[in-house]
N, C-alpha and C positions, 0 to 999 in steps of 0.2 A: 279242300281249303274254303276257307268262308267270303259269302261275295265283296264284304267287303276291303280283302287283298290285290282282289280284279283287279281293285281302282289304281296299284302301286305302281309306279315303276321300280323295277328292281337295278339295284347298281354295284357289280360289285365291286372291294378293294382286294388285293392283293394284301399278302402281311408281313411285306420293305413295306410298303404304300404305310402302311400304317402304323408301323416302326417307325415314317420317317415323316408320320406329323405329333406322334407324342412327344416325340424326346423335343423336336424341336417348337410345346410346346413350352417347355422343361427348361428352357433355356438356349440350351442346344446353338453352340454358334453357328451366327451364320454359312460363315465359307463353310461348316462342318454338311450341315443341312443343304450347297449346291454341291459338296462334292458328291451325296446322297442320292441327290437328283440326277446328277451327270451318270454318275452308273448308274442306277434302271439306264438312264433315254437309249444310252452303249449297250444293256443287256438286248431290250426290248429290239432295240432299233437291229439286231443280229439276225438274221438268215431261221436261221434253229433257232430258238427263245418265240422270231417271229410268227416259224408256218407252224408248233408245236402249238404254238397257244388259239394262231387259229382258229388250226385243224379239231379245235375244245371248245371251240362255241363263243370264243372273247372275240369281241373288241378291241381295239388299243385307238389307244385316243393318250396326246400326249397335251404334258398341261405345268404351270409354273408347281411349285412348290406353294405358293401361296390359294393356288386357285381350286389343290384337292385339299386344302385345309377345307376350301367353303364349300368341296363337294364332303368332306365328308362328317362335317355337322350342321349344313343342311339332314345327311343317310343318318345321323345321330335322331336328329329329331325325326323325322319320319319317323324312321324303328321305333322308339320312343313310343307318338304315338299310332301304334300298329299293334306292338303287347299291353299297351294300358287299352285300346281297346281289344279286344281279344278278353282278357282277362288274366292273362298268363300269371300265375307267383310263383318264388322259387321256393319246398319245398327245405 
């Protein structure tokens, strides 16, 4: 790993969370976003899911859909900088 990567705080979001962010930006009705959020919260709060994710090293944090959108925006900006500084390109 290159030294500049050591300074970055890594955050991860689930595929479901990314799916929630994408449609919401594309005009998904707020009631649908709210239903997805509610279902995700119920799943994360279930003992089985919570235990499995915690054993895998996940830190479970609940937030609102808007807080999550802001997190993803920060992550996109951060990783765009990391990719740019790395010199990575698509072939």
